[in-house]
C-alpha positions as CSV (number, residue, x, y, z in Angstrom):
1,X,15.1,83.6,235.0
2,X,15.7,83.6,238.7
3,X,18.2,81.0,239.9
4,X,18.4,79.1,243.2
5,X,20.6,76.4,244.7
6,X,20.0,73.9,247.5
7,X,22.4,74.3,250.4
8,X,23.0,70.5,250.2
9,X,24.8,71.1,246.9
10,X,27.7,73.0,248.6
11,X,30.3,72.2,251.3
12,X,30.8,74.0,254.6
13,X,28.7,75.6,257.2
14,X,25.3,77.1,256.4
15,X,26.9,80.6,256.6
16,X,29.6,79.6,254.2
17,X,27.1,78.1,251.8
18,X,24.9,81.2,251.8
19,X,27.9,83.4,251.2
20,X,29.1,81.3,248.3
21,X,25.7,81.2,246.7
22,X,25.4,85.0,246.9
23,X,28.8,85.7,245.5
24,X,28.2,83.4,242.6
25,X,25.1,85.5,241.7
26,X,22.2,83.2,242.8
27,X,18.9,84.9,243.6
28,X,17.8,82.4,246.2
29,X,18.5,79.2,248.1
30,X,16.7,76.0,249.2
31,X,17.5,75.5,252.9
32,X,18.2,71.8,253.5
33,X,16.9,70.8,256.9
34,X,20.2,69.2,258.1
35,X,22.0,72.5,257.4
36,X,19.5,74.4,259.5
37,X,19.7,71.8,262.4
38,X,23.5,72.0,262.4
39,X,23.6,75.8,262.3
40,X,24.2,77.9,265.5
41,X,22.1,80.7,264.0
42,X,18.4,81.0,264.8
43,X,15.9,80.9,262.0
44,X,15.5,84.7,262.3
45,X,19.3,85.2,262.1
46,X,19.4,83.0,259.0
47,X,16.6,85.0,257.4
48,X,18.4,88.2,258.1
49,X,21.7,86.8,256.8
50,X,20.0,85.8,253.5
51,X,18.4,89.2,253.2
52,X,21.8,90.9,253.7
53,X,23.2,88.7,251.0
54,X,20.4,89.5,248.6
55,X,19.0,85.9,248.8
56,X,15.4,84.7,249.1
57,X,14.6,81.4,250.9
58,X,12.8,79.7,248.1
59,X,12.2,76.3,249.6
60,X,12.5,74.5,252.9
61,X,13.2,70.8,252.5
62,X,12.4,68.0,252.9
63,X,9.3,66.7,254.7
64,X,9.3,62.9,254.4
65,X,6.9,60.0,254.8
66,X,3.7,62.1,255.2
67,X,1.0,60.6,253.0
68,X,-1.0,57.4,252.6
69,X,-0.4,56.2,256.2
70,X,-2.8,55.0,259.0
71,X,-4.8,57.8,260.6
72,X,-2.9,57.8,263.9
73,X,0.4,58.0,262.1
74,X,-1.0,60.9,259.9
75,X,-2.1,62.7,263.1
76,X,1.5,62.6,264.3
77,X,2.7,63.8,260.9
78,X,0.4,66.8,261.1
79,X,1.8,67.7,264.5
80,X,5.3,67.5,263.1
81,X,4.2,69.6,260.1
82,X,2.7,72.3,262.3
83,X,6.1,72.7,264.0
84,X,7.9,72.9,260.6
85,X,5.4,75.5,259.3
86,X,6.0,77.7,262.4
87,X,9.7,77.4,261.8
88,X,9.3,78.3,258.1
89,X,7.5,81.5,259.1
90,X,10.5,82.4,261.3
91,X,12.8,81.5,258.4
92,X,10.9,83.4,255.8
93,X,10.2,80.4,253.5
94,X,6.8,80.0,251.9
95,X,7.2,76.6,250.1
96,X,8.0,73.2,251.6
97,X,9.1,70.1,249.7
98,X,7.2,66.9,250.6
99,X,8.8,63.8,249.1
100,X,6.7,60.7,248.2
101,X,6.7,58.3,251.1
102,X,9.2,55.5,251.5
103,X,7.8,54.4,254.8
104,X,6.8,50.8,255.3
105,X,3.6,52.1,256.9
106,X,2.5,53.7,253.6
107,X,-0.2,51.9,251.6
108,X,-0.9,51.9,247.9
109,X,-4.0,54.1,248.0
110,X,-4.0,57.2,245.8
111,X,-7.3,58.4,247.2
112,X,-5.9,58.3,250.7
113,X,-2.7,60.0,249.7
114,X,-4.7,62.8,248.0
115,X,-7.0,63.2,251.0
116,X,-4.1,63.4,253.5
117,X,-2.1,65.8,251.3
118,X,-5.1,68.0,251.0
119,X,-5.4,68.2,254.8
120,X,-1.7,68.9,255.0
121,X,-2.1,71.7,252.5
122,X,-5.0,73.2,254.4
123,X,-2.8,73.4,257.5
124,X,0.0,74.9,255.5
125,X,-2.3,77.5,254.0
126,X,-3.1,78.7,257.5
127,X,0.6,79.6,257.8
128,X,0.8,81.2,254.3
129,X,2.8,78.2,253.0
130,X,2.5,76.1,249.8
131,X,3.2,72.3,249.7
132,X,5.2,71.0,246.7
133,X,4.8,67.2,246.3
134,X,7.6,65.4,244.6
135,X,7.9,61.8,243.4
136,X,11.1,60.2,244.6
137,X,12.4,57.8,242.0
138,X,12.6,55.2,244.8
139,X,9.2,56.1,246.4
140,X,7.4,53.1,247.9
141,X,4.2,53.6,245.9
142,X,4.7,56.9,244.1
143,X,7.9,57.1,242.0
144,X,7.0,59.0,238.8
145,X,6.1,62.6,238.2
146,X,2.9,61.9,236.4
147,X,1.7,59.7,239.3
148,X,2.5,62.5,241.8
149,X,0.6,65.0,239.6
150,X,-2.4,62.7,239.5
151,X,-2.5,62.7,243.3
152,X,-2.1,66.5,243.5
153,X,-4.8,67.0,240.9
154,X,-7.1,64.6,242.7
155,X,-6.5,66.5,246.0
156,X,-7.6,69.7,244.3
157,X,-6.3,72.1,247.0
158,X,-4.9,75.5,246.0
159,X,-2.0,75.3,248.4
160,X,-0.9,71.9,247.0
161,X,1.2,71.6,243.9
162,X,4.0,69.5,242.5
163,X,7.7,69.7,242.5
164,X,9.5,68.4,239.4
165,X,13.0,67.1,239.8
166,X,15.0,66.3,236.7
167,X,17.0,63.5,238.3
168,X,13.9,61.6,239.6
169,X,12.3,62.0,236.2
170,X,15.2,61.1,233.9
171,X,16.8,58.5,236.0
172,X,13.7,56.3,235.6
173,X,13.6,56.9,231.9
174,X,10.2,58.8,232.2
175,X,9.2,60.8,229.1
176,X,9.2,64.5,230.1
177,X,6.7,65.4,227.3
178,X,3.9,64.7,229.7
179,X,5.0,67.7,231.8
180,X,3.3,69.9,229.2
181,X,-0.1,68.7,230.5
182,X,0.5,70.1,234.0
183,X,-0.7,73.7,234.4
184,X,2.2,76.0,235.1
185,X,0.7,77.5,238.2
186,X,0.5,74.0,239.8
187,X,4.3,73.4,239.3
188,X,5.3,75.0,242.6
189,X,9.0,74.3,242.2
190,X,11.6,72.9,239.7
191,X,14.8,71.2,240.8
192,X,17.5,70.4,238.3
193,X,20.4,67.9,238.4
194,X,22.3,66.1,235.8
195,X,24.1,62.7,236.3
196,X,26.5,60.4,234.4
197,X,24.7,57.5,232.8
198,X,25.4,54.7,235.3
199,X,24.0,51.2,235.7
200,X,23.4,51.2,239.5
201,X,20.8,51.4,242.2
202,X,18.9,54.7,241.7
203,X,19.1,55.7,245.4
204,X,22.9,55.4,245.4
205,X,23.1,57.0,242.0
206,X,21.1,60.0,243.3
207,X,22.9,60.3,246.7
208,X,26.5,60.3,245.3
209,X,26.7,61.0,241.6
210,X,24.4,63.9,240.6
211,X,26.1,66.8,238.9
212,X,25.3,70.2,237.4
213,X,23.4,70.5,234.1
214,X,25.8,69.9,231.2
215,X,28.2,67.7,233.2
216,X,26.3,64.4,232.9
217,X,24.3,62.5,230.3
218,X,20.7,63.6,230.9
219,X,18.8,65.8,228.4
220,X,18.2,68.6,231.0
221,X,17.5,71.1,228.2
222,X,14.7,69.0,226.8
223,X,13.1,68.6,230.1
224,X,13.3,72.3,230.9
225,X,11.8,73.1,227.5
226,X,8.7,71.1,228.5
227,X,8.5,72.8,231.8
228,X,8.7,76.3,230.3
229,X,5.9,75.4,227.9
230,X,3.5,75.1,230.9
231,X,4.1,78.7,231.8
232,X,6.2,77.9,234.8
233,X,7.7,81.1,236.1
234,X,9.5,80.0,239.3
235,X,13.2,79.7,239.8
236,X,15.6,77.3,238.2
237,X,17.0,75.5,241.2
238,X,19.9,73.1,241.6
239,X,19.6,70.2,244.0
240,X,22.8,68.1,243.6
241,X,24.0,65.4,245.9
242,X,27.7,64.8,245.0
243,X,30.5,63.4,247.1
244,X,33.1,65.5,245.4
245,X,31.2,68.8,245.5
246,X,30.5,68.3,249.2
247,X,34.2,68.1,249.9
248,X,35.4,70.9,247.5
249,X,35.5,74.6,248.3
250,X,32.1,76.1,248.3
251,X,32.9,79.3,246.3
252,X,34.2,77.7,243.1
253,X,31.5,75.0,243.2
254,X,28.8,77.7,243.5
255,X,30.3,79.6,240.5
256,X,30.4,76.4,238.5
257,X,26.8,75.7,239.5
258,X,25.5,79.1,238.3
259,X,27.5,78.9,235.1
260,X,25.7,75.6,234.4
261,X,22.3,77.4,234.7
262,X,23.5,80.3,232.5
263,X,24.5,77.9,229.7
264,X,21.2,75.9,230.2
265,X,19.2,79.0,229.8
266,X,21.2,79.8,226.6
267,X,20.5,76.4,225.3
268,X,16.7,76.7,225.7
269,X,16.6,80.2,224.4
270,X,15.7,82.2,227.6
271,X,19.0,83.9,228.0
272,X,21.6,85.2,225.6
273,X,25.3,85.4,226.8
274,X,27.6,86.6,224.1
275,X,27.9,84.1,221.3
276,X,31.0,81.9,221.6
277,X,33.9,82.9,219.4
278,X,35.1,79.3,219.1
279,X,38.9,79.1,218.9
280,X,40.4,77.9,215.7
281,X,43.9,76.7,216.8
282,X,46.6,76.9,219.4
283,X,48.7,80.0,219.2
284,X,51.2,78.9,221.8
285,X,51.8,76.9,225.0
286,X,53.7,78.6,227.7
287,X,55.9,76.7,230.1
288,X,57.3,78.2,233.3
289,X,60.5,76.8,234.7
290,X,63.2,77.7,237.2
291,X,65.9,76.3,235.0
292,X,65.6,76.8,231.2
293,X,68.6,74.5,230.3
294,X,67.0,71.1,230.5
295,X,63.9,72.4,228.7
296,X,66.0,74.1,226.1
297,X,67.9,70.8,225.5
298,X,64.7,68.9,225.1
299,X,63.1,71.4,222.7
300,X,66.3,71.6,220.7
301,X,66.3,67.8,220.3
302,X,62.7,67.9,219.2
303,X,63.7,70.3,216.4
304,X,62.6,73.6,217.9
305,X,64.6,76.7,217.4
306,X,64.7,79.7,219.8
307,X,63.5,82.3,217.4
308,X,62.6,85.3,219.5
309,X,62.7,86.8,223.0
310,X,60.2,89.1,224.8
311,X,61.2,92.7,224.8
312,X,60.6,93.2,228.6
313,X,60.2,89.8,230.2
314,X,62.5,86.7,230.5
315,X,60.4,84.7,228.0
316,X,61.8,83.0,225.0
317,X,59.8,81.8,221.9
318,X,60.7,78.4,220.5
319,X,59.1,77.5,217.2
320,X,58.9,74.6,214.8
321,X,56.4,74.9,211.9
322,X,53.3,76.4,213.5
323,X,54.0,74.9,216.9
324,X,55.2,77.6,219.3
325,X,56.4,77.1,222.9
326,X,57.1,80.0,225.2
327,X,59.7,79.4,228.0
328,X,59.2,81.7,230.9
329,X,61.9,81.8,233.6
330,X,60.5,84.9,235.4
331,X,57.5,83.4,237.1
332,X,57.7,81.6,240.4
333,X,57.0,77.9,240.1
334,X,56.5,75.0,242.4
335,X,59.6,73.1,243.6
336,X,59.0,70.3,241.1
337,X,59.9,72.7,238.3
338,X,58.6,73.0,234.8
339,X,54.9,73.2,234.3
340,X,52.4,74.3,231.6
341,X,51.1,77.7,232.8
342,X,49.2,79.2,229.9
343,X,47.7,78.4,226.5
344,X,47.2,80.9,223.7
345,X,44.1,80.2,221.7
346,X,43.6,81.5,218.2
347,X,40.3,83.3,218.2
348,X,38.3,84.8,215.3
349,X,37.3,87.6,217.7
350,X,39.4,87.9,220.9
351,X,37.3,90.7,222.5
352,X,34.1,88.7,221.9
353,X,35.7,85.6,223.4
354,X,36.7,87.5,226.5
355,X,33.2,89.0,226.9
356,X,31.6,85.6,226.8
357,X,34.1,84.2,229.3
358,X,33.3,87.0,231.7
359,X,29.6,86.7,231.2
360,X,29.9,83.0,232.1
361,X,31.8,83.9,235.3
362,X,35.3,83.0,234.2
363,X,37.8,84.9,236.3
364,X,39.4,87.6,234.2
365,X,43.2,87.8,235.0
366,X,45.0,91.0,235.5
367,X,48.1,91.2,233.4
368,X,51.3,93.0,234.1
369,X,52.5,94.5,230.9
370,X,54.6,97.4,229.6
371,X,52.8,100.2,227.8
372,X,54.0,98.9,224.4
373,X,52.9,95.3,225.0
374,X,49.9,93.8,223.1
375,X,46.7,94.1,225.3
376,X,45.7,90.4,225.4
377,X,42.6,89.2,227.3
378,X,43.1,86.2,229.6
379,X,40.9,84.2,231.9
380,X,41.7,81.4,234.3
381,X,40.5,77.8,233.7
382,X,39.4,75.8,236.8
383,X,42.8,74.3,237.2
384,X,44.5,77.7,237.1
385,X,45.8,77.5,233.6
386,X,45.7,80.9,231.9
387,X,43.9,81.1,228.6
388,X,44.8,83.9,226.3
389,X,42.6,84.9,223.3
390,X,44.9,85.6,220.4
391,X,45.0,86.8,216.8
392,X,48.5,85.9,215.5
393,X,49.7,88.1,212.6
394,X,46.2,89.5,212.0
395,X,46.4,93.3,211.6
396,X,42.8,93.9,212.8
397,X,43.7,92.7,216.3
398,X,46.6,93.2,218.7
399,X,49.3,90.7,217.9
400,X,51.1,89.0,220.8
401,X,53.9,88.1,218.4
402,X,54.8,91.8,218.1
403,X,56.0,91.7,221.8
404,X,58.9,89.5,220.7
405,X,62.2,90.4,219.0
406,X,63.8,88.0,216.7
407,X,67.0,86.4,218.0
408,X,68.8,86.9,214.7
409,X,70.3,83.5,215.0
410,X,71.2,82.5,211.4
411,X,69.9,78.9,211.7
412,X,66.6,79.7,213.4
413,X,64.6,80.4,210.3
414,X,66.0,77.4,208.6
415,X,65.2,75.1,211.5
416,X,61.6,76.3,211.6
417,X,61.1,75.9,207.8
418,X,62.3,72.2,207.7
419,X,60.2,71.1,210.6
420,X,59.4,67.5,211.4
421,X,56.6,69.0,213.6
422,X,53.9,71.0,212.0
423,X,51.7,72.2,215.0
424,X,50.4,71.4,218.4
425,X,48.1,68.4,218.0
426,X,46.6,68.5,221.5
427,X,47.3,69.4,225.1
428,X,46.7,67.1,228.0
429,X,45.9,68.8,231.3
430,X,45.7,66.9,234.6
431,X,42.9,68.4,236.8
432,X,42.7,68.7,240.5
433,X,40.5,65.8,241.7
434,X,37.6,68.2,242.5
435,X,37.7,70.2,239.3
436,X,37.2,67.5,236.6
437,X,33.5,68.0,235.9
438,X,33.8,71.7,236.3
439,X,36.7,71.8,233.8
440,X,34.6,69.9,231.2
441,X,31.7,72.3,231.5
442,X,34.0,75.3,231.5
443,X,35.7,74.4,228.2
444,X,32.5,73.4,226.6
445,X,30.5,76.5,227.6
446,X,33.1,79.3,227.8
447,X,35.2,78.2,224.8
448,X,32.4,76.6,222.8
449,X,34.3,73.3,222.5
450,X,32.6,69.9,222.0
451,X,32.9,67.5,225.0
452,X,33.5,63.9,224.0
453,X,32.5,60.9,226.2
454,X,34.4,60.4,229.4
455,X,36.7,57.3,229.4
456,X,38.4,55.4,232.2
457,X,42.0,54.4,231.8
458,X,43.8,51.8,233.9
459,X,46.7,53.2,235.9
460,X,48.9,50.8,238.0
461,X,47.6,52.5,241.1
462,X,43.9,53.0,240.2
463,X,41.8,54.5,237.4
464,X,42.5,57.7,235.5
465,X,39.4,59.4,234.1
466,X,39.8,61.4,230.9
467,X,37.6,63.5,228.7
468,X,38.5,65.4,225.6
469,X,37.1,68.7,224.5
470,X,37.7,69.7,220.9
471,X,36.6,71.8,217.9
472,X,34.8,69.9,215.1
473,X,37.8,70.1,212.8
474,X,40.4,69.2,215.5
475,X,42.1,72.6,215.4
476,X,41.9,72.7,219.1
477,X,42.1,69.5,221.2
478,X,42.4,69.5,225.0
479,X,42.4,66.2,226.9
480,X,41.3,66.7,230.6
481,X,42.1,64.0,233.1
482,X,42.1,63.3,236.8
483,X,44.2,60.5,238.2
484,X,44.2,58.0,241.0
485,X,47.6,59.1,242.3
486,X,47.2,62.9,242.6
487,X,50.5,63.3,244.4
488,X,52.5,61.6,241.7
489,X,52.9,64.7,239.5
490,X,55.7,63.1,237.4
491,X,53.3,60.6,236.0
492,X,50.0,62.5,236.2
493,X,51.6,65.5,234.5
494,X,50.6,67.8,231.7
495,X,51.8,67.1,228.2
496,X,52.0,68.7,224.8
497,X,51.4,66.5,221.8
498,X,53.2,67.7,218.6
499,X,51.7,66.8,215.2
500,X,54.1,65.2,212.7
501,X,53.6,63.5,209.3
502,X,56.3,61.0,210.0
503,X,56.7,59.9,213.6
504,X,59.5,57.5,212.8
505,X,61.6,60.3,211.2
506,X,60.8,62.7,214.1
507,X,61.7,60.1,216.7
508,X,65.0,59.3,215.0
509,X,65.8,62.9,214.8
510,X,65.0,63.4,218.5
511,X,67.2,60.4,219.6
512,X,69.9,61.4,217.2
513,X,70.1,64.8,218.8
514,X,70.5,63.2,222.2
515,X,66.9,63.0,223.3
516,X,65.6,60.1,225.3
517,X,62.2,58.6,224.5
518,X,60.1,56.7,227.1
519,X,61.0,53.0,226.9
520,X,58.0,50.7,226.2
521,X,58.0,47.1,227.5
522,X,58.6,44.3,224.9
523,X,55.3,42.6,225.9
524,X,53.4,45.5,224.4
525,X,54.8,44.8,220.9
526,X,54.2,41.1,221.2
527,X,50.5,42.0,221.8
528,X,50.6,44.4,218.8
529,X,51.8,41.6,216.6
530,X,48.8,39.5,217.7
531,X,46.3,42.3,217.1
532,X,47.4,43.8,213.9
533,X,49.3,43.0,210.7
534,X,52.3,45.2,209.9
535,X,54.6,45.6,206.9
536,X,58.0,43.9,207.1
537,X,60.2,45.5,209.6
538,X,57.6,48.1,210.7
539,X,56.9,46.6,214.2
540,X,60.6,46.1,214.8
541,X,61.1,49.9,214.2
542,X,58.3,50.7,216.6
543,X,59.9,48.4,219.2
544,X,63.3,50.0,218.7
545,X,62.0,53.6,219.2
546,X,59.2,53.1,221.7
547,X,56.5,54.0,219.2
548,X,52.9,53.0,220.1
549,X,50.2,52.2,217.7
550,X,46.4,52.5,217.6
551,X,43.7,52.2,215.0
552,X,40.0,53.2,214.9
553,X,37.3,53.1,212.2
554,X,38.6,56.4,210.7
555,X,42.4,55.9,210.6
556,X,45.6,55.1,212.4
557,X,47.6,56.7,215.2
558,X,51.4,56.4,215.9
559,X,52.9,58.2,218.8
560,X,55.8,58.2,221.3
561,X,56.7,60.1,224.4
562,X,59.7,62.0,225.7
563,X,60.8,61.7,229.3
564,X,59.4,64.1,231.8
565,X,60.9,67.5,232.7
566,X,59.4,68.8,235.9
567,X,55.7,68.2,235.4
568,X,55.7,68.3,231.6
569,X,56.5,65.8,228.8
570,X,56.0,65.9,225.0
571,X,54.4,63.5,222.6
572,X,55.1,63.1,218.9
573,X,51.8,62.2,217.2
574,X,51.1,61.0,213.7
575,X,47.5,60.9,212.6
576,X,46.7,59.1,209.4
577,X,43.3,59.1,207.7
578,X,40.7,60.7,210.0
579,X,41.8,59.2,213.3
580,X,39.9,61.0,216.0
581,X,41.2,59.6,219.3
582,X,44.2,60.1,221.5
583,X,45.6,56.6,221.8
584,X,43.6,55.8,225.0
585,X,44.2,52.1,224.3
586,X,47.9,52.7,224.9
587,X,47.5,55.0,228.0
588,X,47.9,52.1,230.5
589,X,51.1,51.1,228.9
590,X,52.4,54.7,228.9
591,X,51.4,55.2,232.5
592,X,53.1,52.0,233.7
593,X,56.2,52.8,231.8
594,X,56.4,56.3,233.4
595,X,55.9,54.7,236.9
596,X,58.6,52.2,236.2
597,X,61.0,54.9,235.0
598,X,60.3,57.1,238.0
599,X,61.1,54.2,240.3
600,X,64.3,53.4,238.4
601,X,65.6,57.0,238.2
602,X,64.1,58.4,241.3
603,X,62.5,61.3,239.3
């Protein structure tokens, strides 16, 4: 289906917005009146610019406070409308959005509203324009889509139809099944927006918290299914008011917007991107660092052994059980040092995974490699993390492991075989403040991961928002977060959680090898004693080592943290039973402890 986006959804000047929409692959745009008024371009120049970019002007919006008003006020409205219709002719737009009135002059009289809208439509028809009447969720007298349709049906004018807006419908809890009763040819336009489920004034909710389909809590796919059953054949258009989007760079936002529509069409069965090749595990995590020595000491204390080195690059493979860490000293890094740069994802079909990623607008990364290196496909996540699609030790696909030569160190194999750590349990990635919702949609749609509910975690300097994306069996778990102190990279850093069957033994081995765990305040353990019952001596052991504890309906979680190197720290994690969380209950304690350590040590 054709796709469109309202210019109000993007940041920048009108020219920047049009360019971003075109480059993202949109077919058309809705021109928001404020964007036109602020533009130095004439309507004719805007029309020509859109044509050059391959964009149609699908809607001009909005016209407000038109209907059900005293006759002298409506006469003024018609004069205003005539001017707008003349402007639309210059702009090349043939449909105008009219919102249900919020004017204190408007009266609760459907017959008058229908009569005046019919007169407006008759004037519009003289200019070759259609009027799409929309029910605002906070409209003074008309606030539901079925009420708006009743007025349009009563008016009975061919140039008057309705505009359906998913936010206005779903924010009020209206049942979209009634949409099927509207003839498709009378649905002149469809605007789509998702939103998180919030308990707040609907106007403020709409103006500040809308998001793209798949990023919120609304059933946009269910609503679209009802619209398509009517025979509607117009564009799928996004109208999103969002404070973050309007401050972020327009280009990436437009790409995220179009990706949301591609996934939505897939969900309702009207488009078919390549089927997701859902990853089955983590092949490796790659750390880049200007100085390998501190990281080597940390990995060694954790029980990792340096088992191999890349044939042509300064990259070492450290391994313990099935947990693999690549240490890269050949890539330029920020001044703050070590950071997580890439993740290798085990894929049942790496080429298919890459094809889907490209179809959903993920940037494919060029890769410098020697002729003998394995040809691995990689894409960039919204935060810049490189994602490689891998098939480790599977002969039917290129094997990244073949690019590495064993070190020949006599103890390496023995170290790997008697591992305290079995695999990577999860990865925690801090997102730039304006990429959080985009990251959740990216990982869900491109990788086929399931997005869990977003949670807020108390940080000493604000709130940290977190959302996990995972496979059903937990083979891949990625926790995405955005913090309140974005410049404090030591605290709001990336971390790698390592799975162990005995966190106490792993912690003792780590400290016995010279490693230092994050110290946890004694008050935390006093609170644990009040909340849970432990075996004799168990809580004292946790207090000694800095181990944290959590429990849910499915099992138990014991975990502890190393100190930070650059922007990375490690977590030792023991899941018992079918524990499904990430210790979110303990995150405020961990964050406070990291802040305190940073103040104490200065780094």
